[in-house]
C-alpha positions as a Markdown table, in Angstrom:
| # | Residue | x | y | z |
|---|---|---|---|---|
| 1 | Met | -14.4 | -74.5 | 44.8 |
| 2 | Ser | -11.6 | -73.3 | 42.5 |
| 3 | Asp | -8.2 | -72.5 | 43.8 |
| 4 | Asp | -6.9 | -69.2 | 42.3 |
| 5 | Arg | -3.6 | -69.3 | 44.2 |
| 6 | Pro | -0.3 | -69.7 | 42.2 |
| 7 | Val | 0.6 | -73.2 | 41.1 |
| 8 | Tyr | 3.7 | -73.2 | 43.4 |
| 9 | Leu | 1.6 | -72.7 | 46.5 |
| 10 | Arg | -0.8 | -75.5 | 45.4 |
| 11 | Leu | 2.3 | -77.7 | 44.9 |
| 12 | Arg | 3.5 | -76.6 | 48.4 |
| 13 | Asp | 0.2 | -77.8 | 49.8 |
| 14 | Thr | 0.6 | -81.1 | 48.1 |
| 15 | Ile | 4.1 | -81.6 | 49.5 |
| 16 | Ala | 3.0 | -80.4 | 53.0 |
| 17 | Ala | 0.1 | -82.9 | 52.9 |
| 18 | Ala | 2.5 | -85.7 | 52.0 |
| 19 | Ile | 4.7 | -84.8 | 54.9 |
| 20 | Leu | 1.8 | -84.5 | 57.3 |
| 21 | Asp | 0.3 | -87.8 | 56.1 |
| 22 | Gly | 3.6 | -89.6 | 56.7 |
| 23 | Glu | 4.5 | -90.3 | 53.1 |
| 24 | Phe | 7.7 | -88.5 | 53.8 |
| 25 | Gly | 9.1 | -88.5 | 57.3 |
| 26 | Asp | 11.9 | -86.5 | 58.9 |
| 27 | Gly | 15.2 | -87.4 | 57.1 |
| 28 | Asp | 13.4 | -88.9 | 54.1 |
| 29 | Ala | 14.4 | -87.9 | 50.5 |
| 30 | Leu | 11.9 | -85.9 | 48.6 |
| 31 | Pro | 11.3 | -86.5 | 44.8 |
| 32 | Ser | 13.6 | -84.5 | 42.6 |
| 33 | Val | 12.3 | -81.3 | 41.0 |
| 34 | Arg | 12.1 | -82.9 | 37.6 |
| 35 | Ser | 10.3 | -86.0 | 38.9 |
| 36 | Leu | 7.7 | -84.0 | 40.8 |
| 37 | Ala | 7.2 | -81.7 | 37.9 |
| 38 | Ala | 6.5 | -84.6 | 35.6 |
| 39 | Val | 4.0 | -86.2 | 38.1 |
| 40 | His | 2.1 | -82.9 | 38.4 |
| 41 | Gly | 2.5 | -81.6 | 34.9 |
| 42 | Ala | 4.2 | -78.5 | 36.2 |
| 43 | Asn | 7.2 | -76.5 | 35.1 |
| 44 | Pro | 10.4 | -77.6 | 37.0 |
| 45 | Leu | 11.0 | -73.9 | 37.9 |
| 46 | Thr | 7.6 | -73.8 | 39.6 |
| 47 | Val | 8.4 | -77.0 | 41.6 |
| 48 | Ala | 11.7 | -75.5 | 42.6 |
| 49 | Lys | 9.9 | -72.4 | 43.8 |
| 50 | Ala | 7.6 | -74.6 | 46.0 |
| 51 | Tyr | 10.6 | -76.5 | 47.4 |
| 52 | Gln | 12.4 | -73.1 | 48.0 |
| 53 | Thr | 9.5 | -72.1 | 50.4 |
| 54 | Phe | 10.2 | -75.1 | 52.5 |
| 55 | Gln | 13.9 | -74.5 | 52.4 |
| 56 | Asp | 13.4 | -70.9 | 53.5 |
| 57 | Glu | 11.4 | -72.2 | 56.4 |
| 58 | Gly | 14.0 | -74.8 | 57.4 |
| 59 | Leu | 11.7 | -77.7 | 56.6 |
| 60 | Ile | 13.8 | -79.3 | 54.0 |
| 61 | Val | 17.6 | -79.5 | 53.6 |
| 62 | Val | 19.5 | -79.7 | 50.3 |
| 63 | Lys | 22.5 | -82.0 | 50.1 |
| 64 | Arg | 24.4 | -81.0 | 47.0 |
| 65 | Gly | 24.6 | -83.7 | 44.5 |
| 66 | Val | 22.3 | -86.0 | 46.5 |
| 67 | Gly | 18.9 | -84.3 | 46.7 |
| 68 | Met | 16.4 | -82.7 | 49.1 |
| 69 | Phe | 15.5 | -84.2 | 52.4 |
| 70 | Val | 12.8 | -83.5 | 55.0 |
| 71 | Ala | 14.6 | -81.7 | 57.9 |
| 72 | Asp | 14.6 | -83.2 | 61.4 |
| 73 | Gly | 11.5 | -82.0 | 63.3 |
| 74 | Ala | 9.9 | -80.7 | 60.1 |
| 75 | Ser | 6.7 | -82.7 | 60.4 |
| 76 | Arg | 6.2 | -81.4 | 63.9 |
| 77 | Arg | 6.9 | -77.8 | 63.0 |
| 78 | Leu | 4.8 | -78.0 | 59.8 |
| 79 | Arg | 1.9 | -79.6 | 61.7 |
| 80 | Ser | 2.1 | -76.8 | 64.3 |
| 81 | Ala | 2.1 | -74.1 | 61.7 |
| 82 | Glu | -0.7 | -75.7 | 59.7 |
| 83 | Arg | -2.9 | -76.0 | 62.9 |
| 84 | Glu | -2.3 | -72.4 | 63.8 |
| 85 | Glu | -3.2 | -71.2 | 60.2 |
| 86 | Phe | -6.3 | -73.3 | 60.3 |
| 87 | Ile | -7.5 | -72.2 | 63.7 |
| 88 | Gln | -6.7 | -68.5 | 63.1 |
| 89 | Gly | -7.3 | -68.2 | 59.4 |
| 90 | Arg | -9.9 | -70.7 | 58.2 |
| 91 | Trp | -11.8 | -71.9 | 61.2 |
| 92 | Pro | -13.7 | -68.6 | 62.0 |
| 93 | Ala | -15.4 | -68.6 | 58.6 |
| 94 | Ile | -16.1 | -72.4 | 58.8 |
| 95 | Ala | -17.6 | -71.9 | 62.3 |
| 96 | Ala | -19.7 | -69.0 | 61.1 |
| 97 | Gln | -21.0 | -71.1 | 58.2 |
| 98 | Ile | -21.9 | -74.0 | 60.6 |
| 99 | Lys | -23.8 | -71.6 | 62.8 |
| 100 | Arg | -25.6 | -70.0 | 59.9 |
| 101 | Leu | -26.7 | -73.3 | 58.6 |
| 102 | Glu | -27.6 | -74.6 | 62.0 |
| 103 | Ile | -25.5 | -77.7 | 61.7 |
| 104 | Ser | -25.2 | -79.6 | 65.0 |
| 105 | Pro | -21.9 | -81.2 | 66.2 |
| 106 | Ala | -23.6 | -84.6 | 66.0 |
| 107 | Glu | -24.3 | -84.0 | 62.3 |
| 108 | Leu | -20.7 | -83.0 | 61.6 |
| 109 | Phe | -19.4 | -86.1 | 63.3 |
| 110 | Glu | -22.0 | -88.3 | 61.6 |
| 111 | Thr | -20.9 | -87.1 | 58.1 |
| 112 | Thr | -17.1 | -87.4 | 58.9 |
| 113 | Ser | -17.3 | -90.9 | 60.3 |
| 114 | Ala | -19.2 | -92.3 | 57.4 |
């Protein structure tokens, strides 16, 4: 499945996943814009736009001359928002597909625990 969303949103997802996976905890420094751009082969302005979305949501804080840091409580708030988006936005289509294909809960658990 291709992702036709803008690059900055895909980068935002990558950063969010890193926070949710515990790679960056509350208070931790995030990679610089240039560093993250180099790793992902992206334009630094695109990375800055991805970071700006987090800053606008209060999930990261900028300390001038020092860098960007995960805000206190950000992982909890991010997890809550991501859960809500999944349950309200993506789950209904997934549940409909499961029903359409007659996939049992046991089959789902069998494939995810392997």
